[in-house]
Every structure is written in C-alpha cells, then in structure tokens.
C-alpha positions in Angstrom: 40.3 93.2 84.0 43.1 95.3 82.6 46.8 94.4 83.9 48.8 96.7 85.7 50.3 98.0 82.9 47.0 98.9 81.1 45.9 100.8 83.8 49.1 102.9 84.7 48.9 103.9 80.7 45.1 104.5 80.9 45.6 106.9 84.0 48.8 108.5 82.1 46.4 109.4 79.2 43.6 110.6 81.1 46.2 113.4 82.8 47.7 113.6 79.4 44.2 114.8 77.8 43.3 117.1 80.7 46.9 119.1 79.9 45.8 119.2 76.3 42.5 121.2 77.6 45.1 123.5 79.1 47.4 124.2 75.9 44.3 124.3 73.8 42.9 127.5 76.4 46.6 129.0 76.1 46.4 128.9 72.5 42.8 130.5 72.5 43.9 132.7 75.0 46.8 134.3 72.4 44.6 133.9 69.1 40.9 134.6 70.0 40.5 135.7 73.2 38.7 138.9 73.8 40.7 141.8 75.9 38.1 141.8 78.9 37.8 137.9 79.2 41.0 137.6 81.0 40.2 137.5 84.4 37.7 134.6 83.8 40.4 132.8 81.8 43.0 133.1 84.3 40.7 131.1 86.5 39.9 128.6 83.9 43.5 128.3 83.4 43.8 127.7 87.3 41.2 125.1 87.6 42.2 123.1 84.6 45.8 123.0 85.6 44.5 121.9 89.2 42.7 119.0 88.0 45.2 118.1 85.4 48.1 118.1 88.2 45.4 115.9 90.8 44.8 113.7 87.9 48.9 113.3 87.3 49.5 112.7 90.9 46.8 110.5 91.4 48.5 107.9 94.2 47.3 105.0 92.1 49.8 105.6 89.7 52.6 105.9 92.5 51.4 102.2 93.6 50.9 100.9 90.1 54.8 102.1 89.5 55.9 100.4 92.5 54.1 97.2 91.4 55.8 97.6 87.6 58.8 98.5 88.8 59.1 95.2 91.1 58.5 92.9 88.1 61.4 91.1 86.3 61.8 93.0 82.9 63.4 91.5 80.1 66.5 93.1 78.3 65.6 92.8 74.6 65.5 96.0 73.5 63.3 95.7 70.4 60.6 94.1 72.6 57.2 95.1 73.8 58.8 94.9 77.3 61.6 97.4 76.4 58.7 100.0 75.3 56.9 99.3 78.7 60.2 99.4 80.8 60.3 103.4 78.5 56.9 104.1 80.0 57.4 103.1 83.5 61.1 105.0 83.8 59.8 108.3 82.7 56.7 108.1 84.2 58.3 107.5 87.5 60.6 110.7 86.9 57.3 112.6 86.2 55.1 111.6 89.0 58.0 111.8 91.5 57.9 115.5 90.4 54.4 116.0 90.3 53.8 114.8 94.0 56.3 117.3 95.5 54.2 120.0 94.2 51.0 121.3 96.2 47.9 121.7 94.3 47.6 125.1 95.5 50.7 125.9 94.2 50.2 124.4 90.6 47.0 126.8 90.6 48.6 129.7 91.4 51.6 129.4 88.9 48.6 128.8 86.2 46.6 131.6 87.1 49.6 134.2 87.2 50.7 132.9 83.6 47.6 134.0 82.4 47.9 137.4 84.1 51.3 137.8 83.2 50.8 137.2 79.4 48.7 140.0 79.5 50.5 142.2 81.6 53.5 141.6 79.2 51.2 142.3 76.0 50.2 145.5 77.6 53.8 146.5 79.1 55.2 145.6 75.8 53.0 147.5 73.3 53.7 150.6 75.7 57.5 149.8 75.9 57.2 150.1 79.8 59.0 147.4 81.4 58.3 148.7 85.0 54.6 147.7 84.2 55.6 144.1 84.1 58.4 144.0 86.4 56.2 142.9 89.4 54.7 139.7 87.3 58.2 138.9 86.6 59.4 139.3 90.5 56.6 136.8 91.0 57.1 134.2 88.2 61.1 134.3 89.5 59.9 133.5 93.2 57.5 131.0 92.0 60.4 129.3 90.1 62.6 129.3 93.2 59.7 128.1 95.3 59.2 124.9 92.6 63.1 124.2 92.3 62.8 124.1 96.3 59.8 121.9 96.7 61.9 119.4 94.1 64.8 119.7 96.1 67.0 121.4 93.8 66.9 124.5 96.4 70.8 125.2 95.9 70.5 125.0 92.1 67.2 126.7 91.3 68.4 127.1 87.7 69.5 124.0 87.0 66.5 122.7 88.0 64.7 125.2 85.2 67.3 124.2 82.7 66.5 120.1 83.2 62.8 120.7 82.9 63.3 121.8 79.2 66.4 119.9 78.4 66.6 116.8 80.7 70.4 116.3 81.8 71.4 119.6 81.3 72.9 122.1 83.5 74.5 125.7 83.7 77.9 124.5 83.8 77.5 122.2 80.5 75.6 124.7 78.3 78.2 127.4 79.4 80.8 124.9 78.3 78.7 124.7 74.9 78.1 128.4 74.3 81.8 129.2 75.2 83.1 127.2 72.5 80.4 128.2 69.8 81.1 132.1 70.7 84.8 131.4 70.5 84.4 130.1 66.8 81.3 132.2 66.0 82.8 136.0 66.6 85.3 135.8 63.9 83.0 134.5 61.4 80.4 137.4 62.2 82.9 140.0 62.8 84.4 138.9 59.1 80.6 139.0 57.6 80.0 142.7 59.2 83.2 144.0 57.8 82.5 142.2 54.1 82.0 144.9 51.5 79.1 142.1 50.3 75.6 143.1 51.5 72.5 141.4 51.4 69.9 143.9 48.9 67.8 145.6 50.8 63.8 147.3 50.2 63.0 144.0 48.1 60.0 143.7 49.9 57.1 146.1 50.3 53.2 145.8 49.8 53.1 142.0 50.0 49.4 141.2 50.9 48.8 138.9 53.7 46.3 136.5 51.8 49.4 135.8 49.4 51.6 135.0 52.8 49.1 132.7 53.9 48.7 131.0 50.5 52.2 130.6 50.0 53.5 129.3 53.6 50.3 126.8 53.6 51.6 125.2 50.4 55.0 125.1 51.5 53.7 123.5 55.0 51.8 121.1 53.1 54.3 120.4 50.9 56.8 119.5 54.0 54.2 116.9 55.2 52.4 118.7 57.9 48.8 116.9 58.0 46.0 120.3 58.3 43.6 117.7 59.0 45.1 117.6 62.3 46.4 120.7 63.1 45.8 124.5 61.3 47.8 128.0 61.8 46.5 131.4 62.9 48.2 134.9 64.0 49.6 135.7 67.1 51.9 138.5 68.5 54.6 135.8 68.8 54.7 132.7 66.6 54.2 129.4 68.5 53.5 126.0 68.4 50.5 124.0 70.8 49.3 120.7 70.6 49.9 117.1 70.4 49.9 114.5 67.5 46.1 114.6 67.2 45.5 118.2 67.3 48.4 120.8 66.6 47.5 124.5 66.9 50.2 127.0 65.2 50.7 130.6 64.7 52.5 133.2 62.8 52.4 136.7 62.2 52.1 139.3 59.3 54.0 142.2 58.1 53.2 143.3 54.5 56.6 144.8 54.1 58.3 141.9 55.9 57.0 138.8 54.2 59.7 136.5 54.9 59.3 136.7 58.6 55.7 135.2 58.2 56.7 132.6 56.0 59.7 131.5 57.8 58.1 131.7 61.3 55.6 129.3 59.6 58.1 127.1 58.5 60.2 127.1 61.8 56.5 126.2 63.7 55.8 123.4 60.9 58.8 121.9 62.0 57.7 121.7 65.6 54.4 120.7 64.0 55.6 117.9 62.2 57.6 116.6 65.4 54.1 116.4 67.1 52.6 114.7 64.3 55.4 112.4 64.0 55.2 111.2 67.8 53.5 107.6 67.8 49.8 108.2 68.1 49.7 104.6 69.9 51.5 106.1 72.7 49.8 109.4 72.7 49.8 110.4 76.7 52.6 107.9 77.4 56.4 109.0 77.4 56.9 107.0 74.1 54.5 109.4 72.5 56.3 112.6 73.8 58.9 114.6 72.9 62.3 114.2 74.5 63.3 117.8 75.3 62.6 121.4 74.0 66.5 121.5 72.7 65.7 118.6 70.1 62.2 120.1 69.4 64.2 123.1 68.4 66.2 120.8 66.4 63.5 120.0 64.1 62.1 123.3 63.7 65.4 124.8 63.3 66.5 122.2 60.5 63.4 122.8 58.3 63.7 126.8 58.7 67.7 126.8 57.9 69.3 123.9 56.7 66.0 123.2 54.3 64.2 126.4 53.8 67.2 129.0 53.2 68.7 126.6 50.9 69.1 127.0 47.1 67.3 123.7 46.0 64.0 125.0 48.4 63.4 127.7 46.4 63.9 126.2 43.1 60.4 124.7 44.0 59.1 128.0 45.7 60.6 131.3 44.1 58.4 130.6 41.2 55.2 130.4 43.2 56.7 133.5 45.4 56.6 135.5 42.1 53.6 134.0 40.7 51.7 135.1 44.3 53.2 138.5 43.8 53.4 139.5 40.4 55.7 142.6 39.5 56.9 143.1 43.2 60.2 141.1 42.7 60.4 142.5 38.9 64.4 143.1 38.4 65.3 140.8 41.5 67.4 138.4 40.3 67.7 134.8 41.7 70.5 135.2 43.2 69.7 138.7 44.9 66.7 136.9 46.4 68.9 134.1 47.8 71.5 136.7 49.4 68.3 138.3 50.7 66.9 135.0 52.2 70.4 134.7 53.8 70.9 137.8 54.9 73.5 138.4 57.8 73.2 141.4 59.8 72.9 142.5 63.7 69.2 142.8 64.6 67.6 143.6 67.9 65.1 141.4 67.7 65.9 137.5 68.3 63.0 136.4 65.8 64.3 138.3 63.0 67.7 137.7 63.7 69.8 135.5 60.8 71.0 132.1 61.9 74.3 133.4 62.9 73.4 136.2 65.1 70.6 134.1 66.6 73.0 132.3 68.3 74.3 135.2 70.2 70.7 136.4 71.1 70.1 133.3 72.6 73.5 133.7 74.7 72.6 137.0 75.7 69.4 135.6 77.4 71.1 132.5 79.3 73.7 134.7 80.8 70.9 137.2 82.2 69.0 134.2 83.8 72.1 132.7 85.0 72.5 136.1 86.9 69.2 136.6 88.2 69.3 132.8 89.3 72.6 133.3 91.1 71.3 136.6 92.7 73.8 138.4 90.5 71.3 140.5 88.9 67.7 142.1 90.3 64.6 141.8 87.7 64.8 146.2 88.3 68.1 146.1 86.9 67.1 143.8 83.8 66.8 146.7 81.1 70.0 148.2 81.8 72.1 144.6 81.6 70.2 143.5 78.6 71.4 146.8 76.7 74.8 146.4 78.0 75.1 143.2 76.7 73.4 143.9 73.4 76.0 146.2 73.0 78.7 144.0 73.8 77.5 140.8 71.6 75.7 142.3 68.9 76.7 146.0 68.9 73.5 147.2 69.1 71.7 149.1 72.2 68.1 149.1 72.2 66.4 152.4 71.9 63.4 151.3 74.2 62.4 148.2 76.3 60.1 146.6 73.7 62.9 146.0 71.4 64.8 145.2 74.1 63.7 143.5 77.5 60.1 143.2 76.6 60.5 141.5 73.0 59.8 137.9 73.9 56.7 136.3 75.4 58.5 133.6 77.4 59.3 135.3 80.7 55.4 136.4 80.7 55.0 132.6 81.2 57.6 132.0 83.7 59.7 129.8 81.1 63.0 130.4 82.7 65.4 127.8 81.3 63.7 127.9 77.9 66.0 130.2 76.0 69.7 127.9 76.0 66.9 125.5 74.0 67.2 127.4 70.8 70.9 127.5 70.6 71.1 123.8 71.5 68.6 123.0 68.7 70.8 124.8 66.3 73.8 122.7 67.4 71.4 119.3 67.7 70.2 120.3 64.1 73.6 120.8 62.3 74.8 117.3 64.1 71.9 115.6 62.8 72.3 117.7 59.1 75.7 116.0 59.1 74.3 112.2 59.4 71.3 113.1 56.7 73.9 114.3 54.1 75.8 110.8 54.5 72.8 108.7 54.8 70.5 110.8 52.2 72.4 111.4 48.8 70.8 113.4 46.3 68.4 115.3 48.6 68.9 118.5 46.9 67.4 117.1 44.0 64.2 116.2 46.0 63.9 119.4 47.5 64.1 121.2 43.8 60.8 119.2 43.4 59.5 120.0 46.5 59.5 116.5 47.5 60.6 116.1 51.5 59.3 112.7 51.9 62.7 111.0 52.0 63.9 113.3 55.0 60.5 113.5 57.1 60.7 109.7 57.0 64.4 109.6 58.5 63.4 112.2 60.8 60.3 109.9 61.9 62.1 107.0 62.3 65.3 108.1 64.0 64.0 111.0 66.0 59.8 111.3 66.2 59.2 107.9 67.0 61.4 107.6 69.5 59.4 109.6 71.9 61.2 110.0 75.3 63.4 106.9 75.0 66.5 108.9 75.1 67.4 112.1 77.1 68.8 115.0 74.7 72.5 114.1 74.8 71.6 110.3 74.6 69.7 111.2 71.5 72.2 112.8 69.7 74.6 110.0 70.9 72.3 107.3 69.3 71.8 109.1 66.1 74.8 110.4 65.2 77.1 108.4 67.3 78.7 111.4 68.9 78.7 113.7 72.2 76.8 116.8 71.1 79.4 119.5 69.8 78.9 122.9 68.4 81.8 122.3 66.0 79.0 121.0 63.3 77.2 124.1 63.5 80.3 125.9 63.0 81.3 124.2 60.2 77.9 124.3 58.8 77.7 128.4 59.1 80.9 128.7 57.5 79.8 126.4 54.4 77.0 128.5 54.4 77.8 131.9 54.7 81.7 132.3 53.9 80.7 131.6 49.9 78.2 134.4 49.9 80.1 137.3 52.0 83.8 136.2 52.1 84.3 134.8 48.5 
C-alpha cells in the first residue's frame, strides 16, 4: 500500500491535472473559440474550476498533511526527505487557502472570468470603458470577498500581491519602485533629450509567414521543445500550461515584425521555465514555479539581456535579411541594433522599451493600490490613468483603447499581477550580474546561436528549484544579496548610455 506521502502526491497531481484542463480551455478561449460559444465556455470553465477546487480541497489531503507534519523530518537539505518537506510545507500553504474558498464562489469567479474576458475584447475594440466597467466592478468585489475569506480583509491588496509573489506587500513594492523611479527618471529624461534617435520607418510589409519562421527558429535555438508545446496567435501574447504541454501565443503586424519576434521570445522565456521544472514532480510544489516575479525574470532576461544584445543578432540578423529580402537594404547593422533598442515613450505597455516599461508598471501598481484603498473608483479609472500616464510618460491616451483598456489582466481579475513585471526586470538584472561572473564567454556562444550554457545555468539554479524558496529567498539563494533595483539601473545605464548619451 502506498505510504502517506505517496498518497498525498497522487491527490496533488490529480488536482493539478484538473487545473491543466482549465488552462487548456482558457488557451483555446483566446485562440480558437467561436464567438457565439462564449456562454457555454463560461459554464465549462465554472464546472472545471469547481471540480479542481474540490479535488485540491479534499479533506483527505488535510488529513495526510497533518499525519506527515507529525512525523520527524531529517535536516539534510540534499536528501529525499528535504524534498518531501518542501512538498508538505507548500502543499499545506495551498491547502489552507483552498479550504477557505466555498465551491460556489470558485465557480462564480471562473464563470465571471470567462464572461469578463469577452466583454473586455468588445470594449477594447470599441474603445468603450463604460461597457467593461460593470465586469471590472464585479472582479474587484470578488477580489475583496476572496481576501475576506482568506483572513486578509484588512489588507486585500497585499493578499492579491502575495498570490502572485509570495511574501511581497504593497509597502515592500512601494519602497523598491520608489528607489527604481528615483534612479530611472534622470536616465529617461537624458535619453529623451538626446539628439540621437532610433531610425524610424525601417519595417513595413514584412510577411507574416517569414515572421513565423524566424520566431520559431529563434525559440528552437533557445531550447524550447516544440514536441511539448506550440505557438499560436491571440490578441494579447501569453503562455499557458505546464512542463508537459506549453501553449504560447504572439501576434503579428506586417509593419512591426519586432513586436511578434520579441513577444515570442518573451513567451518562450516563460515556456522554458515551465519546461525546466522537474517533470517527475509535476503537480507538486517541487514541479511548480515560485511566483510571477521569478517567472517574469525568465521571460525578460531572454527578451532583453539576451535578445536585444549585439551578439544575439550576429547570429540572427543574416537570417532576418534572408527571410525578408530587400526590405532592409541600405540599413546598416548599427541602425538595426539601434532600432531594436529604441527608447521612446509609448502609450502601449507591451510595445514599450525596457526603460519606459517600468514606468508603465508603476502606473498600474499605483492605480491598483488606490482602487483597493478606496481612494479611486472604477468609474474614475480612465481619468486617473490618463493623468498618471501624462505624469510618468509625458503622453495622454487619446481614447480608452490606448489607455485603461489596453491590458487583458483586469478582464481576468488578475489584480496584483502587474508589479511582477517590474520585479521580474529587477530579478533578471540581478541574476544576469551573476551569470556574467560565472559563465564567461557567453557572447561568443550567442554569436553562434548556442544558448545551452545559459539555459543549463537557469535550469539548475532557478527552474529545478520549484518552490523550494519564495521570491526574495530565491534571489538571496542565487545572488547572495537581497532584491534591489540597483542591478537593473546599472544594466540599463550600461546598455543605453553608450547608444544615446556617448
């Protein structure tokens, strides 16, 4: 008969499998779902969410956890016992949260996520925030209700943040973002005032099939296993799934091929993290990512530190020119490099350069903080968004489509997610500083299209750790330091000052 730990793992994996069904339905909803099938899909999502919640909140899991917690655990950190201890610890954290959520609440929230997504798609297309506002109001009410059920009623936004990045609070993030903003704004203003400008109008009439070919070749070279994943098209690029089945998306614009390419590289970074989690532990905390800040660190490291480097394009620029013959005639390597590292304010977060991107995240964090603090109403969001956009970016959206409606996240009630992007930038830069010391000669690897040493390091130090550490503890474990924005500031100065301020 299986022992208590094996029985626990079996139940955790069953709940996980039901969760993967929900994820696959969500992927299909954004990629393939016929427009008149929305109502049925929302009911499917609600049913699967209810089943998954019931499996994850099974009282037998609680009993097995109590039994295992009562057993004497060894202290050897490299032993199998240590792995079991991590699983029990993190499973207890998950279970204690799940059992506080009534099944009808879980089903209602899943149903609303599906309906709200399609309401957002229509509202965004029309630039009509008022049409989406009632769905956002309900999401906010559900988020507050969930925090209350979890015992965080007096700190609902801290609960939302902790769901995505365990251990993070609004105060912690405010301090980190304040330090980053203080160091970032002088660099932003100096570059904006620089006479050096990235060349415009380099890209037009780049056929989609050529873009698809290039991004597939790049993702393959990075190490993505297409036998366990695929890439499709959606209005907002995303990555869904676990190590055994990864679904990524991008979007194509014939006049902006870099958007598809860098979006695909970004999502491939997510996919590589998921594929690097130990398959043997899939469905348990040892086979799960630590949090969204770390997840974003992987996607942003590949997208920015790697793919915007000169060495990366030594390998892929010839292929770019080959796939799109004549379209870059007369464009020098230096012009192309500057275009790929263009720095200029934009209204759209996903199109922002890696300097201004952080300001976009700060804008969203501040608005969410105000919403949860009762300082801002949903009806007041568009005006508050526009004012903060002008303050931080020097740009005011001409309509809600380019402002408050541009992101998919609030359609899913994903409050507290946005800060993960900026935290991911910080973590990526801090990891990158270590990589530069322990893996000499990486640029030569990249010039040959060889990313195996980098991926191997990420696999060992981050992916294979699962949830052994929370976000800040993992940063300490890998770098020997607390999380700080100073590495991100140094990286940005080192990359962009020579281009714009030399």
